[in-house]
C-alpha positions as CSV (number, residue, x, y, z in Angstrom):
1,M,-1.5,-0.6,28.6
2,S,-0.5,2.6,30.3
3,D,1.1,5.6,28.8
4,S,4.2,4.9,30.8
5,N,4.5,1.4,29.2
6,H,4.1,3.0,25.8
7,A,7.0,5.3,26.6
8,K,9.1,2.4,27.8
9,I,8.5,0.4,24.6
10,V,9.4,3.3,22.4
11,C,12.4,4.1,24.6
12,T,13.6,0.5,24.3
13,L,13.3,0.6,20.5
14,R,15.0,4.0,20.4
15,E,17.9,2.6,22.5
16,G,18.2,-0.3,20.1
17,F,18.5,2.1,17.2
18,K,21.1,4.3,19.1
19,Q,23.1,1.2,19.9
20,R,23.2,0.6,16.1
21,I,21.9,-2.9,16.6
22,L,20.9,-3.1,13.0
23,E,23.8,-1.2,11.5
24,N,25.2,-4.4,10.0
25,V,23.2,-5.7,7.0
26,E,23.6,-9.3,8.2
27,A,21.8,-8.3,11.5
28,R,19.0,-6.9,9.4
29,K,18.8,-10.1,7.4
30,A,18.7,-12.1,10.7
31,A,15.7,-10.0,11.9
32,I,13.9,-10.6,8.6
33,R,14.6,-14.3,8.8
34,S,13.2,-14.4,12.4
35,L,9.9,-12.9,11.1
36,C,9.8,-15.6,8.4
37,D,10.4,-18.3,11.0
38,M,7.6,-16.9,13.1
39,L,5.2,-17.3,10.2
40,E,6.5,-20.6,9.1
41,E,6.4,-22.2,12.6
42,N,3.0,-20.8,13.6
43,E,0.8,-21.0,10.6
44,D,-1.9,-23.0,12.3
45,A,-2.1,-20.7,15.2
46,I,-2.3,-17.7,12.9
47,L,-5.1,-19.3,10.9
48,A,-7.0,-20.1,14.0
49,A,-6.6,-16.5,15.4
50,I,-7.7,-14.8,12.3
51,G,-10.5,-17.3,11.9
52,K,-11.8,-16.3,15.4
53,D,-11.8,-12.7,14.3
54,F,-13.8,-13.2,11.1
55,Y,-14.5,-16.0,8.6
56,R,-12.7,-16.2,5.3
57,P,-11.3,-19.2,3.3
58,K,-8.0,-20.7,4.5
59,N,-6.6,-20.0,1.0
60,T,-7.1,-16.3,1.4
61,T,-5.3,-16.0,4.7
62,V,-2.4,-18.3,3.7
63,F,-1.9,-16.6,0.4
64,L,-2.2,-12.9,1.3
65,D,-1.2,-12.8,5.0
66,I,1.5,-15.5,5.0
67,V,2.8,-16.5,1.6
68,L,3.1,-12.9,0.2
69,V,4.8,-11.7,3.4
70,K,7.4,-14.6,3.1
71,R,7.8,-13.8,-0.6
72,E,8.6,-10.2,0.1
73,A,11.1,-11.3,2.8
74,G,12.8,-13.6,0.3
75,Y,13.0,-10.8,-2.3
76,L,14.5,-8.4,0.2
77,L,17.0,-11.0,1.4
78,R,18.1,-11.6,-2.1
79,Y,18.4,-8.0,-3.3
80,M,18.8,-5.7,-0.3
81,D,22.6,-5.6,-0.5
82,D,22.2,-4.0,-3.9
83,F,19.3,-1.7,-2.8
84,L,21.4,-0.4,0.2
85,K,24.6,0.3,-1.8
86,D,25.8,3.9,-2.0
87,E,24.6,5.3,-5.3
88,A,27.0,7.3,-7.4
89,V,25.5,10.4,-9.1
90,P,26.6,12.5,-12.1
91,R,29.1,15.3,-11.4
92,S,29.5,18.7,-13.0
93,F,32.6,20.7,-13.9
94,T,32.7,22.1,-10.4
95,T,32.8,18.6,-8.8
96,V,34.6,16.7,-11.5
97,M,37.5,15.9,-9.2
98,D,35.2,14.9,-6.3
99,T,33.4,11.8,-5.1
100,C,29.6,12.3,-5.0
101,Y,27.1,9.7,-3.9
102,I,23.8,9.0,-2.0
103,Q,24.0,7.2,1.3
104,R,20.8,5.5,2.5
105,Q,20.6,6.0,6.2
106,P,18.0,4.4,8.5
107,L,15.5,6.8,10.0
108,G,15.2,5.5,13.6
109,V,12.0,4.1,15.2
110,V,9.2,3.4,12.7
111,L,5.5,3.0,13.7
112,I,3.4,0.8,11.5
113,M,-0.3,0.8,12.0
114,G,-2.0,-2.1,10.2
115,A,-5.6,-2.7,9.0
116,W,-8.0,-5.5,9.9
117,N,-8.7,-6.8,6.4
118,Y,-5.3,-8.3,5.9
119,P,-3.9,-8.0,9.4
120,L,-0.4,-9.5,8.7
121,F,0.1,-8.2,5.2
122,T,-0.6,-4.6,6.1
123,L,1.7,-4.8,9.1
124,L,4.6,-7.1,8.1
125,L,5.2,-6.1,4.5
126,P,6.1,-2.5,5.5
127,A,7.9,-3.8,8.6
128,L,10.2,-6.0,6.5
129,G,11.2,-2.9,4.5
130,A,11.7,-0.9,7.6
131,L,14.0,-3.6,9.1
132,A,15.9,-4.0,5.8
133,A,16.6,-0.2,5.9
134,G,18.0,-0.6,9.4
135,N,15.1,0.8,11.5
136,T,13.6,-0.5,14.7
137,V,9.9,-1.1,14.4
138,L,6.8,-0.7,16.6
139,L,3.7,-2.7,15.2
140,K,0.2,-1.6,16.0
141,P,-2.3,-4.2,14.8
142,S,-6.0,-3.4,14.3
143,E,-8.3,-3.7,17.3
144,S,-10.9,-5.2,14.9
145,C,-8.9,-8.4,14.9
146,P,-8.1,-8.8,18.6
147,N,-7.2,-12.5,18.5
148,N,-4.7,-11.9,15.8
149,A,-3.3,-8.9,17.6
150,Q,-2.8,-10.7,20.8
151,L,-1.2,-13.7,19.1
152,L,1.1,-11.4,17.1
153,A,2.2,-9.6,20.3
154,T,3.0,-13.0,21.9
155,L,4.9,-14.3,18.8
156,V,6.9,-11.1,18.3
157,T,8.0,-11.2,21.9
158,K,9.2,-14.8,21.4
159,Y,10.9,-14.4,18.0
160,M,12.2,-10.8,17.9
161,D,14.7,-8.9,20.0
162,K,12.7,-6.3,22.0
163,K,15.2,-3.6,20.9
164,I,14.4,-4.3,17.3
165,C,10.6,-5.0,17.1
166,Q,7.7,-4.8,19.5
167,V,3.8,-4.8,19.4
168,I,1.3,-2.5,21.0
169,C,-2.3,-3.6,21.1
170,G,-5.4,-1.5,21.7
171,G,-8.1,0.7,20.1
172,V,-8.3,4.2,18.8
173,D,-7.6,5.7,22.3
174,V,-4.2,3.9,22.3
175,C,-3.4,5.2,18.9
176,Q,-4.3,8.8,19.9
177,K,-2.2,8.7,23.0
178,L,0.7,7.1,21.2
179,L,0.7,9.7,18.4
180,A,0.2,12.6,20.8
181,S,3.0,11.6,23.3
182,E,5.7,9.8,21.3
183,R,8.0,11.0,18.6
184,F,8.6,8.5,15.7
185,D,10.9,8.8,12.7
186,H,8.3,7.5,10.3
187,I,4.7,6.4,10.5
188,T,3.0,4.0,8.1
189,Y,-0.8,3.8,8.3
190,T,-3.2,1.5,6.4
191,G,-6.9,2.3,6.7
192,G,-9.7,4.7,5.8
193,I,-9.3,8.4,4.8
194,V,-10.7,9.7,8.2
195,G,-8.1,7.7,10.1
196,G,-5.4,8.7,7.6
197,K,-6.1,12.4,8.1
198,A,-6.0,12.0,11.9
199,V,-2.6,10.2,11.7
200,Y,-1.3,12.9,9.3
201,A,-2.4,15.7,11.6
202,A,-0.9,14.1,14.7
203,A,2.4,13.4,12.8
204,A,2.6,17.1,11.9
205,K,3.2,18.0,15.5
206,F,6.7,16.3,15.3
207,L,7.1,16.8,11.5
208,T,7.2,13.1,11.2
209,P,7.1,11.7,7.6
210,V,4.1,9.5,6.9
211,T,3.1,6.9,4.4
212,L,-0.7,6.5,4.0
213,E,-2.4,3.7,2.2
214,L,-6.1,4.7,2.2
215,G,-7.9,2.8,-0.6
216,G,-10.9,4.6,-2.2
217,K,-13.2,3.7,-5.0
218,C,-11.2,1.8,-7.6
219,P,-12.8,1.7,-11.0
220,T,-12.8,-1.0,-13.6
221,Y,-13.5,-0.2,-17.3
222,I,-14.7,-3.0,-19.6
223,D,-14.4,-2.1,-23.2
224,S,-16.5,-3.2,-26.2
225,D,-13.4,-4.9,-27.6
226,V,-12.6,-7.3,-24.8
227,D,-12.3,-11.0,-23.8
228,L,-15.5,-10.7,-21.8
229,M,-15.3,-13.9,-19.7
230,L,-11.7,-13.1,-18.7
231,A,-12.8,-9.6,-17.6
232,I,-15.7,-11.0,-15.6
233,K,-13.8,-13.8,-13.8
234,R,-10.8,-11.6,-12.9
235,T,-13.0,-8.8,-11.7
236,L,-15.2,-11.1,-9.7
237,L,-12.2,-12.9,-8.2
238,V,-10.9,-9.8,-6.5
239,K,-14.3,-8.3,-5.8
240,T,-15.4,-11.3,-3.8
241,L,-12.0,-12.0,-2.3
242,N,-12.2,-11.5,1.5
243,C,-15.9,-10.6,1.0
244,G,-14.9,-7.5,-1.0
245,Q,-12.9,-6.1,1.9
246,T,-9.8,-5.4,-0.1
247,C,-8.5,-1.9,-0.7
248,V,-7.6,-2.5,-4.4
249,A,-10.7,-4.5,-5.2
250,P,-12.9,-3.1,-8.1
251,D,-15.3,-0.8,-6.4
252,Y,-17.5,-0.2,-9.5
253,V,-17.5,-1.1,-13.2
254,L,-17.7,1.3,-16.1
255,C,-19.1,-0.9,-18.9
256,H,-19.3,-0.1,-22.6
257,R,-22.9,-0.1,-23.6
258,D,-22.3,-2.5,-26.5
259,V,-21.3,-5.4,-24.1
260,L,-23.6,-4.6,-21.1
261,D,-26.2,-7.3,-21.8
262,E,-23.5,-10.0,-22.4
263,L,-21.7,-8.8,-19.3
264,V,-24.8,-9.1,-17.1
265,K,-25.7,-12.6,-18.5
266,N,-22.2,-14.0,-18.0
267,L,-21.7,-12.5,-14.5
268,G,-24.4,-14.9,-13.3
269,V,-22.6,-17.8,-15.0
270,A,-19.3,-16.9,-13.3
271,L,-20.8,-16.4,-9.9
272,E,-22.4,-19.9,-10.0
273,E,-19.1,-21.3,-11.2
274,F,-17.3,-19.7,-8.3
275,F,-19.8,-20.3,-5.4
276,G,-22.4,-22.8,-6.6
277,K,-26.2,-22.3,-6.5
278,D,-26.3,-22.0,-2.8
279,V,-23.9,-19.1,-2.3
280,R,-24.3,-18.8,1.4
281,S,-23.2,-22.3,2.1
282,S,-20.0,-22.0,-0.1
283,P,-16.9,-22.3,2.0
284,D,-15.1,-20.0,-0.5
285,L,-17.0,-16.9,0.3
286,G,-15.9,-14.9,3.4
287,R,-18.0,-12.8,5.8
288,M,-17.9,-9.2,6.8
289,V,-15.5,-8.5,9.7
290,N,-18.1,-7.3,12.2
291,E,-21.7,-6.1,12.6
292,M,-20.9,-2.4,12.1
293,H,-19.4,-3.0,8.7
294,W,-22.2,-5.4,7.8
295,K,-24.8,-2.7,8.7
296,R,-22.9,0.0,6.7
297,V,-22.8,-2.1,3.5
298,T,-26.3,-3.4,3.7
299,K,-27.6,0.1,4.3
300,L,-25.9,1.4,1.2
301,L,-27.4,-1.5,-0.8
302,S,-30.9,-0.9,0.6
303,E,-30.7,2.7,-0.5
304,T,-29.6,2.1,-4.1
305,K,-31.9,3.2,-7.0
306,G,-30.2,0.7,-9.3
307,K,-31.5,-2.7,-10.3
308,I,-30.2,-5.8,-8.4
309,V,-29.7,-8.5,-11.0
310,Y,-27.8,-11.0,-8.8
311,G,-27.6,-11.5,-5.1
312,G,-29.0,-8.8,-2.8
313,D,-29.6,-11.1,0.2
314,S,-27.9,-10.9,3.5
315,A,-28.0,-12.4,7.0
316,Q,-26.9,-10.5,10.1
317,D,-26.4,-13.6,12.3
318,D,-23.3,-14.7,10.4
319,L,-22.5,-11.4,8.8
320,Y,-23.3,-12.8,5.3
321,I,-23.7,-10.6,2.3
322,A,-24.2,-12.3,-1.1
323,P,-22.1,-11.2,-4.0
324,T,-24.4,-8.7,-5.5
325,V,-24.5,-7.1,-9.0
326,V,-26.4,-3.8,-9.5
327,I,-27.0,-2.2,-12.9
328,N,-28.6,1.1,-14.0
329,V,-26.5,2.8,-11.3
330,K,-26.2,6.6,-11.5
331,P,-23.2,8.7,-10.3
332,D,-25.2,10.0,-7.4
333,D,-26.4,6.6,-6.2
334,S,-25.8,5.5,-2.6
335,L,-23.4,2.8,-3.9
336,M,-21.2,5.6,-5.4
337,S,-21.1,7.7,-2.3
338,E,-18.2,6.0,-0.5
339,E,-15.8,3.1,-0.8
340,L,-18.0,0.0,-0.6
341,F,-15.5,-2.5,1.0
342,G,-18.0,-5.3,0.5
343,P,-19.1,-7.8,-2.2
344,I,-21.4,-5.3,-4.0
345,L,-20.6,-4.5,-7.7
346,P,-22.3,-1.4,-9.1
347,I,-22.2,-1.2,-12.9
348,L,-22.4,2.2,-14.7
349,T,-22.9,2.3,-18.5
350,V,-20.7,4.4,-20.8
351,D,-20.7,4.9,-24.5
352,S,-17.0,5.3,-25.0
353,P,-13.6,5.0,-23.3
354,E,-13.4,8.7,-23.3
355,E,-16.6,8.9,-21.2
356,A,-15.2,6.4,-18.8
357,I,-11.9,8.4,-18.5
358,E,-13.8,11.6,-17.9
359,F,-15.8,10.0,-15.2
360,I,-12.7,8.7,-13.4
361,R,-11.0,12.1,-13.7
362,S,-14.0,13.8,-12.1
363,R,-13.6,11.8,-8.9
364,A,-10.8,11.4,-6.3
365,H,-7.7,9.6,-7.5
366,P,-8.1,5.9,-6.8
367,L,-5.6,3.3,-5.5
368,A,-5.9,1.4,-8.8
369,V,-7.5,1.6,-12.2
370,C,-8.2,-1.6,-14.1
371,V,-8.8,-1.6,-17.9
372,F,-10.0,-4.6,-19.8
373,T,-9.6,-4.1,-23.5
374,N,-7.9,-5.7,-26.5
375,N,-7.3,-2.3,-28.0
376,S,-3.8,-1.0,-27.1
377,D,-4.9,2.6,-28.1
378,V,-7.7,2.5,-25.5
379,F,-5.3,1.4,-22.8
380,S,-2.9,4.1,-23.8
381,K,-5.6,6.7,-23.3
382,F,-6.2,5.5,-19.7
383,K,-2.4,5.5,-19.2
384,Q,-2.0,9.1,-20.4
385,Q,-5.2,10.6,-19.0
386,T,-5.9,9.1,-15.6
387,T,-4.1,9.2,-12.3
388,S,-3.9,6.4,-9.8
389,G,-1.6,4.5,-7.6
390,A,-1.6,1.7,-10.1
391,L,-2.9,0.9,-13.6
392,I,-3.6,-2.7,-14.5
393,H,-4.4,-4.0,-18.0
394,N,-6.6,-7.0,-18.4
395,D,-6.4,-8.0,-14.7
396,S,-7.5,-6.8,-11.3
397,A,-5.2,-5.7,-8.5
398,T,-2.3,-8.1,-9.3
399,H,0.3,-5.3,-9.3
400,G,0.8,-6.1,-5.6
401,L,2.2,-9.5,-6.7
402,C,5.2,-7.9,-8.4
403,P,7.9,-7.1,-5.9
404,G,9.6,-4.7,-8.3
405,L,6.5,-2.4,-8.4
406,P,5.8,0.1,-5.7
407,F,2.5,-0.2,-3.8
408,G,0.6,2.9,-2.7
409,G,-1.8,5.6,-3.6
410,V,-2.1,9.2,-4.8
411,G,-4.2,12.0,-3.5
412,D,-7.2,10.7,-1.5
413,S,-6.0,7.1,-1.8
414,G,-2.8,8.0,0.1
415,F,0.8,8.7,-0.6
416,G,4.2,7.0,-0.2
417,R,5.2,3.7,-1.5
418,Y,6.5,0.3,-0.2
419,L,7.5,-3.1,-1.5
420,G,11.1,-4.1,-2.5
421,R,13.4,-1.3,-3.4
422,F,10.7,1.3,-2.7
423,S,10.5,0.1,1.0
424,I,14.2,0.8,1.3
425,D,13.6,4.3,-0.2
426,T,10.6,5.0,2.1
427,F,12.3,4.0,5.3
428,S,15.7,5.6,4.6
429,N,17.2,9.1,4.6
430,P,18.9,9.6,1.2
431,R,21.9,11.6,2.5
432,S,24.0,13.5,0.0
433,V,27.7,12.8,0.5
434,L,30.5,14.7,-1.2
435,L,34.2,14.0,-0.7
436,K,36.0,17.1,-1.9
437,N,39.3,17.1,-3.6
438,K,41.9,19.2,-1.8
439,S,43.1,21.0,-4.9
440,D,42.6,24.8,-4.3
441,Y,43.0,25.9,-8.0
442,V,39.3,26.6,-8.7
443,Y,38.7,28.2,-5.3
444,Q,41.8,30.4,-5.7
445,N,41.0,31.5,-9.2
446,V,37.2,31.6,-9.2
447,V,35.6,31.4,-5.8
448,Y,37.7,33.2,-3.2
449,P,37.5,37.0,-2.8
450,P,38.4,39.5,-4.0
451,Y,35.7,39.2,-6.7
452,T,36.4,40.3,-10.3
453,E,34.5,40.4,-13.5
454,K,36.9,37.7,-14.8
455,K,35.9,35.4,-11.8
456,L,32.2,36.2,-12.5
457,G,32.7,35.1,-16.1
458,W,34.3,31.8,-15.0
459,I,31.4,31.3,-12.6
460,R,28.8,31.9,-15.3
461,W,30.6,29.4,-17.6
462,L,31.2,26.7,-15.0
463,M,27.7,26.8,-13.7
464,S,26.1,27.1,-17.2
465,T,23.2,24.7,-18.0
466,S,23.9,25.1,-21.7
467,E,24.1,21.7,-23.4
468,K,27.4,22.6,-25.0
469,K,29.0,23.8,-21.8
470,S,27.6,21.5,-19.2
471,C,29.3,18.3,-18.2
472,A,27.8,15.3,-16.4
473,I,30.4,12.8,-15.4
474,M,29.8,9.6,-13.4
């Protein structure tokens, strides 16, 4: 697609926004329902397209790329009227006779750049929030899933008004040209830290606000006081989901030394329960998305100095990597050098929760920290002493299933939030609105020149932050 076509698409979306095509909340709801209809009526085609791009179980695609998107749409349709209401704020003595509130204004044209691992989830979840906030939306699907991208472009053209939502397909060159030549009012990007930095730098040219969801190495701590099989199964579930290609998947485990032997023994039991003895033939284990990512992960595994206790085998012809557990891993191991994004689970041993916390604090802030423990004091220490996009107790990555919780990272794992109310906040301008009372008494006796010591005294008193003198009135 040429640069001129890109410009035409953005211009069309800009025109739709200028025409206030989504000013009415009911129009926004209609757009959201159209996206739901698109998913509902084309599920088989979506499954086929994603299946051509890379193999994973049908359940994974239906749940994460279709059902969760529809669930988010339903949540917004139910609550967006409340989320969009003007928000009254406390008033002071100086504004006690005035009306003060926050108005949530749509920003304009929003660019959403999705990832290949969940090609609809990473595009449509933020898109729903952008539409609910009243913006027009340009979707840029990942070039690593070309069949899905092309299908999405076709379906969006069919189901959505071109002044409300469009799709641009292409690779890195398309992204670079788009970011260099077109001004957007918000950009949301899901992907790696290198791509995130490039998007952030390009957005700076136009001072465009950005939401970055970048992943990183998410730690899981397994305490000595723990329901061990629960911890094992829930950790393995998310670690092997989509062949480990999930941004909030456990990247590594910090295991208390007292339960290490039992952990290792029961990991094998759980793996066989999940995938059988012939793991490669299991229909419930996905594959790596492409040869490049297969080579990256297998290279990291080949360089580890840890001990492989389960798995370790792979096959390039079908991009297979076995769920692999590695123990005796050191902090400087190859498996700890970058986000794995594959079905490899390194286990590091610690002697206390405090040691685990210190290790987590010594590294970049992750997207999620998972803590398996029966001890509430241990969990409280992680809550107070670690920083991450999310903190999960006795589970792995399920915070994304709660529409009332924000989804996003901090530091190297990204910034900005979406889901539910937080999508409305992200894709809106919170404009301060003040309707001033016409009474001139305070202005005449306190504010207008000529200035006097008496007026200065009144100013000091009226603007005081003293608890006794201040006033907060709704």
